mmJSON file of the N, C-alpha and C atoms, coordinates in Angstrom:
{"data_MODEL":{"atom_site":{
"group_PDB":["ATOM","ATOM","ATOM","ATOM","ATOM","ATOM","ATOM","ATOM","ATOM","ATOM","ATOM","ATOM","ATOM","ATOM","ATOM","ATOM","ATOM","ATOM","ATOM","ATOM","ATOM","ATOM","ATOM","ATOM","ATOM","ATOM","ATOM","ATOM","ATOM","ATOM","ATOM","ATOM","ATOM","ATOM","ATOM","ATOM","ATOM","ATOM","ATOM","ATOM","ATOM","ATOM","ATOM","ATOM","ATOM","ATOM","ATOM","ATOM","ATOM","ATOM","ATOM","ATOM","ATOM","ATOM","ATOM","ATOM","ATOM","ATOM","ATOM","ATOM","ATOM","ATOM","ATOM","ATOM","ATOM","ATOM","ATOM","ATOM","ATOM","ATOM","ATOM","ATOM","ATOM","ATOM","ATOM","ATOM","ATOM","ATOM","ATOM","ATOM","ATOM","ATOM","ATOM","ATOM","ATOM","ATOM","ATOM","ATOM","ATOM","ATOM","ATOM","ATOM","ATOM","ATOM","ATOM","ATOM","ATOM","ATOM","ATOM","ATOM","ATOM","ATOM","ATOM","ATOM","ATOM","ATOM","ATOM","ATOM","ATOM","ATOM","ATOM","ATOM","ATOM","ATOM","ATOM","ATOM","ATOM","ATOM","ATOM","ATOM","ATOM","ATOM","ATOM","ATOM","ATOM","ATOM","ATOM","ATOM","ATOM","ATOM","ATOM","ATOM","ATOM","ATOM","ATOM","ATOM","ATOM","ATOM","ATOM","ATOM","ATOM","ATOM","ATOM","ATOM","ATOM","ATOM","ATOM","ATOM","ATOM","ATOM","ATOM","ATOM","ATOM","ATOM","ATOM","ATOM","ATOM","ATOM","ATOM","ATOM","ATOM","ATOM","ATOM","ATOM","ATOM","ATOM","ATOM","ATOM","ATOM","ATOM","ATOM","ATOM","ATOM","ATOM","ATOM","ATOM","ATOM","ATOM","ATOM","ATOM","ATOM","ATOM","ATOM","ATOM","ATOM","ATOM","ATOM","ATOM","ATOM","ATOM","ATOM","ATOM","ATOM","ATOM","ATOM","ATOM","ATOM","ATOM","ATOM","ATOM","ATOM","ATOM","ATOM","ATOM","ATOM","ATOM","ATOM","ATOM","ATOM","ATOM","ATOM","ATOM","ATOM","ATOM","ATOM","ATOM","ATOM","ATOM","ATOM","ATOM","ATOM","ATOM"],
"id":[1,2,3,4,5,6,7,8,9,10,11,12,13,14,15,16,17,18,19,20,21,22,23,24,25,26,27,28,29,30,31,32,33,34,35,36,37,38,39,40,41,42,43,44,45,46,47,48,49,50,51,52,53,54,55,56,57,58,59,60,61,62,63,64,65,66,67,68,69,70,71,72,73,74,75,76,77,78,79,80,81,82,83,84,85,86,87,88,89,90,91,92,93,94,95,96,97,98,99,100,101,102,103,104,105,106,107,108,109,110,111,112,113,114,115,116,117,118,119,120,121,122,123,124,125,126,127,128,129,130,131,132,133,134,135,136,137,138,139,140,141,142,143,144,145,146,147,148,149,150,151,152,153,154,155,156,157,158,159,160,161,162,163,164,165,166,167,168,169,170,171,172,173,174,175,176,177,178,179,180,181,182,183,184,185,186,187,188,189,190,191,192,193,194,195,196,197,198,199,200,201,202,203,204,205,206,207,208,209,210,211,212,213,214,215,216,217,218,219,220,221,222],
"type_symbol":["N","C","C","N","C","C","N","C","C","N","C","C","N","C","C","N","C","C","N","C","C","N","C","C","N","C","C","N","C","C","N","C","C","N","C","C","N","C","C","N","C","C","N","C","C","N","C","C","N","C","C","N","C","C","N","C","C","N","C","C","N","C","C","N","C","C","N","C","C","N","C","C","N","C","C","N","C","C","N","C","C","N","C","C","N","C","C","N","C","C","N","C","C","N","C","C","N","C","C","N","C","C","N","C","C","N","C","C","N","C","C","N","C","C","N","C","C","N","C","C","N","C","C","N","C","C","N","C","C","N","C","C","N","C","C","N","C","C","N","C","C","N","C","C","N","C","C","N","C","C","N","C","C","N","C","C","N","C","C","N","C","C","N","C","C","N","C","C","N","C","C","N","C","C","N","C","C","N","C","C","N","C","C","N","C","C","N","C","C","N","C","C","N","C","C","N","C","C","N","C","C","N","C","C","N","C","C","N","C","C","N","C","C","N","C","C","N","C","C","N","C","C"],
"label_atom_id":["N","CA","C","N","CA","C","N","CA","C","N","CA","C","N","CA","C","N","CA","C","N","CA","C","N","CA","C","N","CA","C","N","CA","C","N","CA","C","N","CA","C","N","CA","C","N","CA","C","N","CA","C","N","CA","C","N","CA","C","N","CA","C","N","CA","C","N","CA","C","N","CA","C","N","CA","C","N","CA","C","N","CA","C","N","CA","C","N","CA","C","N","CA","C","N","CA","C","N","CA","C","N","CA","C","N","CA","C","N","CA","C","N","CA","C","N","CA","C","N","CA","C","N","CA","C","N","CA","C","N","CA","C","N","CA","C","N","CA","C","N","CA","C","N","CA","C","N","CA","C","N","CA","C","N","CA","C","N","CA","C","N","CA","C","N","CA","C","N","CA","C","N","CA","C","N","CA","C","N","CA","C","N","CA","C","N","CA","C","N","CA","C","N","CA","C","N","CA","C","N","CA","C","N","CA","C","N","CA","C","N","CA","C","N","CA","C","N","CA","C","N","CA","C","N","CA","C","N","CA","C","N","CA","C","N","CA","C","N","CA","C","N","CA","C","N","CA","C","N","CA","C","N","CA","C","N","CA","C"],
"label_alt_id":[null,null,null,null,null,null,null,null,null,null,null,null,null,null,null,null,null,null,null,null,null,null,null,null,null,null,null,null,null,null,null,null,null,null,null,null,null,null,null,null,null,null,null,null,null,null,null,null,null,null,null,null,null,null,null,null,null,null,null,null,null,null,null,null,null,null,null,null,null,null,null,null,null,null,null,null,null,null,null,null,null,null,null,null,null,null,null,null,null,null,null,null,null,null,null,null,null,null,null,null,null,null,null,null,null,null,null,null,null,null,null,null,null,null,null,null,null,null,null,null,null,null,null,null,null,null,null,null,null,null,null,null,null,null,null,null,null,null,null,null,null,null,null,null,null,null,null,null,null,null,null,null,null,null,null,null,null,null,null,null,null,null,null,null,null,null,null,null,null,null,null,null,null,null,null,null,null,null,null,null,null,null,null,null,null,null,null,null,null,null,null,null,null,null,null,null,null,null,null,null,null,null,null,null,null,null,null,null,null,null,null,null,null,null,null,null,null,null,null,null,null,null],
"label_comp_id":["MET","MET","MET","ALA","ALA","ALA","GLY","GLY","GLY","GLY","GLY","GLY","HIS","HIS","HIS","HIS","HIS","HIS","GLY","GLY","GLY","PRO","PRO","PRO","LYS","LYS","LYS","THR","THR","THR","TYR","TYR","TYR","SER","SER","SER","GLY","GLY","GLY","PRO","PRO","PRO","ILE","ILE","ILE","HIS","HIS","HIS","ILE","ILE","ILE","HIS","HIS","HIS","PRO","PRO","PRO","PRO","PRO","PRO","ARG","ARG","ARG","ALA","ALA","ALA","VAL","VAL","VAL","HIS","HIS","HIS","LYS","LYS","LYS","TRP","TRP","TRP","GLY","GLY","GLY","ALA","ALA","ALA","LYS","LYS","LYS","LEU","LEU","LEU","LEU","LEU","LEU","GLY","GLY","GLY","ALA","ALA","ALA","THR","THR","THR","MET","MET","MET","TRP","TRP","TRP","PHE","PHE","PHE","TRP","TRP","TRP","VAL","VAL","VAL","PHE","PHE","PHE","TYR","TYR","TYR","ARG","ARG","ARG","LEU","LEU","LEU","LYS","LYS","LYS","ASN","ASN","ASN","ASP","ASP","ASP","ALA","ALA","ALA","PRO","PRO","PRO","VAL","VAL","VAL","LEU","LEU","LEU","PHE","PHE","PHE","GLY","GLY","GLY","PHE","PHE","PHE","ARG","ARG","ARG","HIS","HIS","HIS","PRO","PRO","PRO","TRP","TRP","TRP","ASP","ASP","ASP","GLY","GLY","GLY","HIS","HIS","HIS","HIS","HIS","HIS","GLY","GLY","GLY","HIS","HIS","HIS","HIS","HIS","HIS","GLU","GLU","GLU","ALA","ALA","ALA","HIS","HIS","HIS","GLY","GLY","GLY","GLU","GLU","GLU","HIS","HIS","HIS","LYS","LYS","LYS","GLU","GLU","GLU","GLU","GLU","GLU","HIS","HIS","HIS"],
"label_asym_id":["A","A","A","A","A","A","A","A","A","A","A","A","A","A","A","A","A","A","A","A","A","A","A","A","A","A","A","A","A","A","A","A","A","A","A","A","A","A","A","A","A","A","A","A","A","A","A","A","A","A","A","A","A","A","A","A","A","A","A","A","A","A","A","A","A","A","A","A","A","A","A","A","A","A","A","A","A","A","A","A","A","A","A","A","A","A","A","A","A","A","A","A","A","A","A","A","A","A","A","A","A","A","A","A","A","A","A","A","A","A","A","A","A","A","A","A","A","A","A","A","A","A","A","A","A","A","A","A","A","A","A","A","A","A","A","A","A","A","A","A","A","A","A","A","A","A","A","A","A","A","A","A","A","A","A","A","A","A","A","A","A","A","A","A","A","A","A","A","A","A","A","A","A","A","A","A","A","A","A","A","A","A","A","A","A","A","A","A","A","A","A","A","A","A","A","A","A","A","A","A","A","A","A","A","A","A","A","A","A","A","A","A","A","A","A","A","A","A","A","A","A","A"],
"label_entity_id":["1","1","1","1","1","1","1","1","1","1","1","1","1","1","1","1","1","1","1","1","1","1","1","1","1","1","1","1","1","1","1","1","1","1","1","1","1","1","1","1","1","1","1","1","1","1","1","1","1","1","1","1","1","1","1","1","1","1","1","1","1","1","1","1","1","1","1","1","1","1","1","1","1","1","1","1","1","1","1","1","1","1","1","1","1","1","1","1","1","1","1","1","1","1","1","1","1","1","1","1","1","1","1","1","1","1","1","1","1","1","1","1","1","1","1","1","1","1","1","1","1","1","1","1","1","1","1","1","1","1","1","1","1","1","1","1","1","1","1","1","1","1","1","1","1","1","1","1","1","1","1","1","1","1","1","1","1","1","1","1","1","1","1","1","1","1","1","1","1","1","1","1","1","1","1","1","1","1","1","1","1","1","1","1","1","1","1","1","1","1","1","1","1","1","1","1","1","1","1","1","1","1","1","1","1","1","1","1","1","1","1","1","1","1","1","1","1","1","1","1","1","1"],
"label_seq_id":[1,1,1,2,2,2,3,3,3,4,4,4,5,5,5,6,6,6,7,7,7,8,8,8,9,9,9,10,10,10,11,11,11,12,12,12,13,13,13,14,14,14,15,15,15,16,16,16,17,17,17,18,18,18,19,19,19,20,20,20,21,21,21,22,22,22,23,23,23,24,24,24,25,25,25,26,26,26,27,27,27,28,28,28,29,29,29,30,30,30,31,31,31,32,32,32,33,33,33,34,34,34,35,35,35,36,36,36,37,37,37,38,38,38,39,39,39,40,40,40,41,41,41,42,42,42,43,43,43,44,44,44,45,45,45,46,46,46,47,47,47,48,48,48,49,49,49,50,50,50,51,51,51,52,52,52,53,53,53,54,54,54,55,55,55,56,56,56,57,57,57,58,58,58,59,59,59,60,60,60,61,61,61,62,62,62,63,63,63,64,64,64,65,65,65,66,66,66,67,67,67,68,68,68,69,69,69,70,70,70,71,71,71,72,72,72,73,73,73,74,74,74],
"pdbx_PDB_ins_code":[null,null,null,null,null,null,null,null,null,null,null,null,null,null,null,null,null,null,null,null,null,null,null,null,null,null,null,null,null,null,null,null,null,null,null,null,null,null,null,null,null,null,null,null,null,null,null,null,null,null,null,null,null,null,null,null,null,null,null,null,null,null,null,null,null,null,null,null,null,null,null,null,null,null,null,null,null,null,null,null,null,null,null,null,null,null,null,null,null,null,null,null,null,null,null,null,null,null,null,null,null,null,null,null,null,null,null,null,null,null,null,null,null,null,null,null,null,null,null,null,null,null,null,null,null,null,null,null,null,null,null,null,null,null,null,null,null,null,null,null,null,null,null,null,null,null,null,null,null,null,null,null,null,null,null,null,null,null,null,null,null,null,null,null,null,null,null,null,null,null,null,null,null,null,null,null,null,null,null,null,null,null,null,null,null,null,null,null,null,null,null,null,null,null,null,null,null,null,null,null,null,null,null,null,null,null,null,null,null,null,null,null,null,null,null,null,null,null,null,null,null,null],
"Cartn_x":[0.807,-0.002,0.928,0.62,1.12,1.312,2.19,2.145,2.924,3.276,4.652,4.547,2.879,2.659,3.111,4.387,4.427,4.717,3.16,3.007,2.283,2.001,1.204,2.366,1.938,2.456,2.532,3.711,4.352,4.064,4.164,4.72,5.646,6.209,7.077,6.534,5.746,5.286,3.553,3.295,1.252,1.629,0.481,0.439,0.026,0.918,0.899,-0.027,-0.855,-1.51,-0.852,-0.993,-1.041,-2.103,-1.378,-2.543,-2.738,-4.198,-4.489,-4.466,-3.451,-3.206,-3.938,-4.069,-4.554,-5.402,-4.664,-6.112,-6.928,-7.01,-7.547,-8.648,-8.499,-9.671,-10.095,-9.576,-10.228,-11.424,-10.584,-11.84,-12.645,-12.627,-13.761,-15.201,-14.194,-14.961,-15.756,-15.501,-16.033,-16.969,-16.887,-17.607,-19.284,-18.412,-19.703,-20.547,-20.196,-21.043,-21.44,-21.079,-21.561,-23.073,-22.395,-23.828,-24.625,-24.482,-25.782,-26.28,-25.6,-26.587,-27.762,-26.829,-27.614,-28.884,-28.566,-30.229,-30.958,-30.723,-31.644,-31.973,-31.56,-31.939,-33.194,-33.028,-34.605,-34.868,-34.657,-35.8,-37.074,-36.265,-36.962,-37.935,-37.17,-38.256,-39.28,-38.965,-40.103,-40.484,-40.075,-41.093,-42.245,-43.194,-44.354,-45.141,-44.187,-44.765,-43.98,-42.951,-42.14,-43.133,-43.685,-44.58,-46.109,-46.55,-48.018,-48.963,-48.406,-48.606,-49.265,-48.784,-49.108,-49.261,-49.301,-49.334,-48.312,-47.352,-46.275,-47.23,-48.14,-49.168,-49.793,-49.695,-50.125,-49.694,-48.492,-47.829,-47.192,-46.463,-46.617,-46.743,-47.0,-47.066,-45.817,-46.109,-44.681,-44.399,-43.211,-42.983,-44.075,-44.03,-45.207,-46.646,-46.809,-47.988,-48.044,-46.706,-46.015,-46.594,-45.763,-45.806,-47.305,-48.177,-49.626,-49.689,-49.104,-48.826,-49.816,-50.923,-51.42,-52.293,-52.234,-53.308,-54.88,-55.954,-57.42,-57.855,-57.605,-58.305,-57.816,-57.7,-57.486,-58.493],
"Cartn_y":[-0.94,-0.302,1.295,2.597,3.786,4.198,4.943,5.958,5.878,3.883,3.945,3.678,3.789,4.026,2.91,3.039,1.651,1.874,1.786,2.15,2.809,3.085,4.524,5.272,6.568,7.414,7.776,8.285,8.365,10.16,10.71,11.962,12.169,12.536,12.808,13.85,14.582,15.16,15.264,16.637,17.253,17.753,17.627,18.714,20.106,20.898,22.172,22.909,23.888,24.665,26.084,26.383,27.772,28.475,30.001,30.872,31.499,32.233,32.987,33.942,34.533,35.639,36.753,38.376,39.152,39.425,39.085,39.424,38.827,37.1,36.002,36.592,36.539,37.084,38.34,39.104,40.346,40.372,39.577,38.782,38.056,37.226,36.352,37.217,38.396,39.64,40.546,40.609,41.47,40.363,39.372,38.421,37.914,37.875,37.365,38.228,39.847,41.031,41.017,40.988,41.333,40.311,39.336,37.877,38.18,38.755,39.402,40.569,41.513,42.817,42.012,40.956,40.678,39.867,38.658,38.556,39.854,40.352,41.167,42.229,42.244,43.213,42.499,41.047,40.483,39.962,40.001,39.815,41.102,42.554,43.578,43.672,42.578,42.98,41.753,40.779,39.584,38.61,39.982,39.531,39.136,40.068,39.704,38.881,38.102,36.684,35.617,35.893,34.693,34.23,35.447,35.384,34.727,34.96,34.922,35.895,37.306,38.697,38.963,37.976,38.462,37.932,37.644,36.684,36.93,36.196,36.97,37.09,36.761,36.948,38.26,38.624,40.183,41.516,40.992,42.29,43.192,44.383,45.541,47.077,48.119,49.137,49.862,50.233,50.51,52.258,52.628,53.824,54.765,54.506,55.733,55.635,54.331,54.636,55.424,55.24,56.215,57.461,58.228,59.924,60.126,59.223,59.939,59.974,58.841,58.97,58.12,57.204,56.244,56.664,55.806,56.218,55.272,56.393,55.563,55.159,55.076,54.789,53.442,52.848,51.271,50.026],
"Cartn_z":[0.008,-0.271,0.092,-0.765,-0.518,0.708,1.27,1.99,3.259,3.392,4.03,5.667,6.092,7.272,8.075,9.045,9.949,11.356,11.967,13.404,13.603,15.135,15.351,15.651,15.333,15.982,17.724,17.982,19.411,19.571,20.27,20.767,21.769,21.835,23.415,24.421,23.844,25.41,25.209,25.944,25.591,24.077,23.809,22.381,22.957,22.239,22.023,21.377,22.149,21.305,21.088,20.182,19.962,20.192,21.039,21.254,19.871,19.261,18.518,18.494,17.342,16.913,16.549,17.264,17.624,15.979,14.859,13.67,13.522,13.876,14.184,15.148,16.588,17.201,16.848,16.339,15.724,14.674,14.33,12.753,13.265,13.683,14.44,15.287,16.021,16.673,15.979,14.459,13.262,12.563,12.554,11.74,12.804,13.972,15.065,15.224,14.916,15.082,13.911,12.997,11.242,11.396,11.827,11.95,12.527,14.428,15.164,14.559,13.908,13.318,12.315,11.339,10.234,10.829,12.136,12.816,13.044,13.669,14.622,13.252,12.337,11.142,10.66,10.61,9.66,11.124,11.552,12.696,12.893,13.293,12.896,11.845,10.281,9.593,9.406,10.15,9.584,11.193,11.938,13.333,12.731,12.768,12.795,11.883,10.858,10.205,10.971,11.234,12.282,13.382,13.986,15.124,14.765,13.796,13.188,13.503,13.6,13.608,11.951,11.081,9.245,8.644,7.82,6.366,6.281,5.343,4.682,2.854,3.062,1.458,1.6,2.745,3.112,2.348,2.419,1.43,2.439,1.978,2.606,2.41,3.013,2.094,1.841,0.365,-0.707,0.176,-0.691,-0.727,-1.37,-2.043,-2.209,-1.753,-1.044,0.249,1.553,1.587,2.7,2.546,1.175,0.825,0.411,0.387,0.008,-1.344,-2.221,-3.333,-4.251,-3.29,-3.661,-4.642,-5.983,-7.011,-6.708,-7.235,-6.467,-7.967,-8.823,-10.227,-10.487,-9.6,-9.606,-8.692],
"occupancy":[1.0,1.0,1.0,1.0,1.0,1.0,1.0,1.0,1.0,1.0,1.0,1.0,1.0,1.0,1.0,1.0,1.0,1.0,1.0,1.0,1.0,1.0,1.0,1.0,1.0,1.0,1.0,1.0,1.0,1.0,1.0,1.0,1.0,1.0,1.0,1.0,1.0,1.0,1.0,1.0,1.0,1.0,1.0,1.0,1.0,1.0,1.0,1.0,1.0,1.0,1.0,1.0,1.0,1.0,1.0,1.0,1.0,1.0,1.0,1.0,1.0,1.0,1.0,1.0,1.0,1.0,1.0,1.0,1.0,1.0,1.0,1.0,1.0,1.0,1.0,1.0,1.0,1.0,1.0,1.0,1.0,1.0,1.0,1.0,1.0,1.0,1.0,1.0,1.0,1.0,1.0,1.0,1.0,1.0,1.0,1.0,1.0,1.0,1.0,1.0,1.0,1.0,1.0,1.0,1.0,1.0,1.0,1.0,1.0,1.0,1.0,1.0,1.0,1.0,1.0,1.0,1.0,1.0,1.0,1.0,1.0,1.0,1.0,1.0,1.0,1.0,1.0,1.0,1.0,1.0,1.0,1.0,1.0,1.0,1.0,1.0,1.0,1.0,1.0,1.0,1.0,1.0,1.0,1.0,1.0,1.0,1.0,1.0,1.0,1.0,1.0,1.0,1.0,1.0,1.0,1.0,1.0,1.0,1.0,1.0,1.0,1.0,1.0,1.0,1.0,1.0,1.0,1.0,1.0,1.0,1.0,1.0,1.0,1.0,1.0,1.0,1.0,1.0,1.0,1.0,1.0,1.0,1.0,1.0,1.0,1.0,1.0,1.0,1.0,1.0,1.0,1.0,1.0,1.0,1.0,1.0,1.0,1.0,1.0,1.0,1.0,1.0,1.0,1.0,1.0,1.0,1.0,1.0,1.0,1.0,1.0,1.0,1.0,1.0,1.0,1.0,1.0,1.0,1.0,1.0,1.0,1.0],
"B_iso_or_equiv":[0.0,0.0,0.0,0.0,0.0,0.0,0.0,0.0,0.0,0.0,0.0,0.0,0.0,0.0,0.0,0.0,0.0,0.0,0.0,0.0,0.0,0.0,0.0,0.0,0.0,0.0,0.0,0.0,0.0,0.0,0.0,0.0,0.0,0.0,0.0,0.0,0.0,0.0,0.0,0.0,0.0,0.0,0.0,0.0,0.0,0.0,0.0,0.0,0.0,0.0,0.0,0.0,0.0,0.0,0.0,0.0,0.0,0.0,0.0,0.0,0.0,0.0,0.0,0.0,0.0,0.0,0.0,0.0,0.0,0.0,0.0,0.0,0.0,0.0,0.0,0.0,0.0,0.0,0.0,0.0,0.0,0.0,0.0,0.0,0.0,0.0,0.0,0.0,0.0,0.0,0.0,0.0,0.0,0.0,0.0,0.0,0.0,0.0,0.0,0.0,0.0,0.0,0.0,0.0,0.0,0.0,0.0,0.0,0.0,0.0,0.0,0.0,0.0,0.0,0.0,0.0,0.0,0.0,0.0,0.0,0.0,0.0,0.0,0.0,0.0,0.0,0.0,0.0,0.0,0.0,0.0,0.0,0.0,0.0,0.0,0.0,0.0,0.0,0.0,0.0,0.0,0.0,0.0,0.0,0.0,0.0,0.0,0.0,0.0,0.0,0.0,0.0,0.0,0.0,0.0,0.0,0.0,0.0,0.0,0.0,0.0,0.0,0.0,0.0,0.0,0.0,0.0,0.0,0.0,0.0,0.0,0.0,0.0,0.0,0.0,0.0,0.0,0.0,0.0,0.0,0.0,0.0,0.0,0.0,0.0,0.0,0.0,0.0,0.0,0.0,0.0,0.0,0.0,0.0,0.0,0.0,0.0,0.0,0.0,0.0,0.0,0.0,0.0,0.0,0.0,0.0,0.0,0.0,0.0,0.0,0.0,0.0,0.0,0.0,0.0,0.0,0.0,0.0,0.0,0.0,0.0,0.0],
"pdbx_formal_charge":[null,null,null,null,null,null,null,null,null,null,null,null,null,null,null,null,null,null,null,null,null,null,null,null,null,null,null,null,null,null,null,null,null,null,null,null,null,null,null,null,null,null,null,null,null,null,null,null,null,null,null,null,null,null,null,null,null,null,null,null,null,null,null,null,null,null,null,null,null,null,null,null,null,null,null,null,null,null,null,null,null,null,null,null,null,null,null,null,null,null,null,null,null,null,null,null,null,null,null,null,null,null,null,null,null,null,null,null,null,null,null,null,null,null,null,null,null,null,null,null,null,null,null,null,null,null,null,null,null,null,null,null,null,null,null,null,null,null,null,null,null,null,null,null,null,null,null,null,null,null,null,null,null,null,null,null,null,null,null,null,null,null,null,null,null,null,null,null,null,null,null,null,null,null,null,null,null,null,null,null,null,null,null,null,null,null,null,null,null,null,null,null,null,null,null,null,null,null,null,null,null,null,null,null,null,null,null,null,null,null,null,null,null,null,null,null,null,null,null,null,null,null],
"auth_seq_id":[1,1,1,2,2,2,3,3,3,4,4,4,5,5,5,6,6,6,7,7,7,8,8,8,9,9,9,10,10,10,11,11,11,12,12,12,13,13,13,14,14,14,15,15,15,16,16,16,17,17,17,18,18,18,19,19,19,20,20,20,21,21,21,22,22,22,23,23,23,24,24,24,25,25,25,26,26,26,27,27,27,28,28,28,29,29,29,30,30,30,31,31,31,32,32,32,33,33,33,34,34,34,35,35,35,36,36,36,37,37,37,38,38,38,39,39,39,40,40,40,41,41,41,42,42,42,43,43,43,44,44,44,45,45,45,46,46,46,47,47,47,48,48,48,49,49,49,50,50,50,51,51,51,52,52,52,53,53,53,54,54,54,55,55,55,56,56,56,57,57,57,58,58,58,59,59,59,60,60,60,61,61,61,62,62,62,63,63,63,64,64,64,65,65,65,66,66,66,67,67,67,68,68,68,69,69,69,70,70,70,71,71,71,72,72,72,73,73,73,74,74,74],
"auth_comp_id":["MET","MET","MET","ALA","ALA","ALA","GLY","GLY","GLY","GLY","GLY","GLY","HIS","HIS","HIS","HIS","HIS","HIS","GLY","GLY","GLY","PRO","PRO","PRO","LYS","LYS","LYS","THR","THR","THR","TYR","TYR","TYR","SER","SER","SER","GLY","GLY","GLY","PRO","PRO","PRO","ILE","ILE","ILE","HIS","HIS","HIS","ILE","ILE","ILE","HIS","HIS","HIS","PRO","PRO","PRO","PRO","PRO","PRO","ARG","ARG","ARG","ALA","ALA","ALA","VAL","VAL","VAL","HIS","HIS","HIS","LYS","LYS","LYS","TRP","TRP","TRP","GLY","GLY","GLY","ALA","ALA","ALA","LYS","LYS","LYS","LEU","LEU","LEU","LEU","LEU","LEU","GLY","GLY","GLY","ALA","ALA","ALA","THR","THR","THR","MET","MET","MET","TRP","TRP","TRP","PHE","PHE","PHE","TRP","TRP","TRP","VAL","VAL","VAL","PHE","PHE","PHE","TYR","TYR","TYR","ARG","ARG","ARG","LEU","LEU","LEU","LYS","LYS","LYS","ASN","ASN","ASN","ASP","ASP","ASP","ALA","ALA","ALA","PRO","PRO","PRO","VAL","VAL","VAL","LEU","LEU","LEU","PHE","PHE","PHE","GLY","GLY","GLY","PHE","PHE","PHE","ARG","ARG","ARG","HIS","HIS","HIS","PRO","PRO","PRO","TRP","TRP","TRP","ASP","ASP","ASP","GLY","GLY","GLY","HIS","HIS","HIS","HIS","HIS","HIS","GLY","GLY","GLY","HIS","HIS","HIS","HIS","HIS","HIS","GLU","GLU","GLU","ALA","ALA","ALA","HIS","HIS","HIS","GLY","GLY","GLY","GLU","GLU","GLU","HIS","HIS","HIS","LYS","LYS","LYS","GLU","GLU","GLU","GLU","GLU","GLU","HIS","HIS","HIS"],
"auth_asym_id":["A","A","A","A","A","A","A","A","A","A","A","A","A","A","A","A","A","A","A","A","A","A","A","A","A","A","A","A","A","A","A","A","A","A","A","A","A","A","A","A","A","A","A","A","A","A","A","A","A","A","A","A","A","A","A","A","A","A","A","A","A","A","A","A","A","A","A","A","A","A","A","A","A","A","A","A","A","A","A","A","A","A","A","A","A","A","A","A","A","A","A","A","A","A","A","A","A","A","A","A","A","A","A","A","A","A","A","A","A","A","A","A","A","A","A","A","A","A","A","A","A","A","A","A","A","A","A","A","A","A","A","A","A","A","A","A","A","A","A","A","A","A","A","A","A","A","A","A","A","A","A","A","A","A","A","A","A","A","A","A","A","A","A","A","A","A","A","A","A","A","A","A","A","A","A","A","A","A","A","A","A","A","A","A","A","A","A","A","A","A","A","A","A","A","A","A","A","A","A","A","A","A","A","A","A","A","A","A","A","A","A","A","A","A","A","A","A","A","A","A","A","A"],
"auth_atom_id":["N","CA","C","N","CA","C","N","CA","C","N","CA","C","N","CA","C","N","CA","C","N","CA","C","N","CA","C","N","CA","C","N","CA","C","N","CA","C","N","CA","C","N","CA","C","N","CA","C","N","CA","C","N","CA","C","N","CA","C","N","CA","C","N","CA","C","N","CA","C","N","CA","C","N","CA","C","N","CA","C","N","CA","C","N","CA","C","N","CA","C","N","CA","C","N","CA","C","N","CA","C","N","CA","C","N","CA","C","N","CA","C","N","CA","C","N","CA","C","N","CA","C","N","CA","C","N","CA","C","N","CA","C","N","CA","C","N","CA","C","N","CA","C","N","CA","C","N","CA","C","N","CA","C","N","CA","C","N","CA","C","N","CA","C","N","CA","C","N","CA","C","N","CA","C","N","CA","C","N","CA","C","N","CA","C","N","CA","C","N","CA","C","N","CA","C","N","CA","C","N","CA","C","N","CA","C","N","CA","C","N","CA","C","N","CA","C","N","CA","C","N","CA","C","N","CA","C","N","CA","C","N","CA","C","N","CA","C","N","CA","C","N","CA","C","N","CA","C","N","CA","C","N","CA","C","N","CA","C"],
"pdbx_PDB_model_num":[1,1,1,1,1,1,1,1,1,1,1,1,1,1,1,1,1,1,1,1,1,1,1,1,1,1,1,1,1,1,1,1,1,1,1,1,1,1,1,1,1,1,1,1,1,1,1,1,1,1,1,1,1,1,1,1,1,1,1,1,1,1,1,1,1,1,1,1,1,1,1,1,1,1,1,1,1,1,1,1,1,1,1,1,1,1,1,1,1,1,1,1,1,1,1,1,1,1,1,1,1,1,1,1,1,1,1,1,1,1,1,1,1,1,1,1,1,1,1,1,1,1,1,1,1,1,1,1,1,1,1,1,1,1,1,1,1,1,1,1,1,1,1,1,1,1,1,1,1,1,1,1,1,1,1,1,1,1,1,1,1,1,1,1,1,1,1,1,1,1,1,1,1,1,1,1,1,1,1,1,1,1,1,1,1,1,1,1,1,1,1,1,1,1,1,1,1,1,1,1,1,1,1,1,1,1,1,1,1,1,1,1,1,1,1,1,1,1,1,1,1,1]
}}}
């Protein structure tokens, strides 16, 4: 067989785990914060549908209706 494995590996001491670098710590905080901001943003927009206060097919008021530009002829 390929690979040349000759028995189990033995280690001379305990495994040493290196501490994370500062760039990895800040990157993790940035990505984690971005994830939570996105979750709360979507919850703000979708909470009525999620909790059953509004049906998803009911629609929403568009930009033109909020400013009184709704056309009455339809």
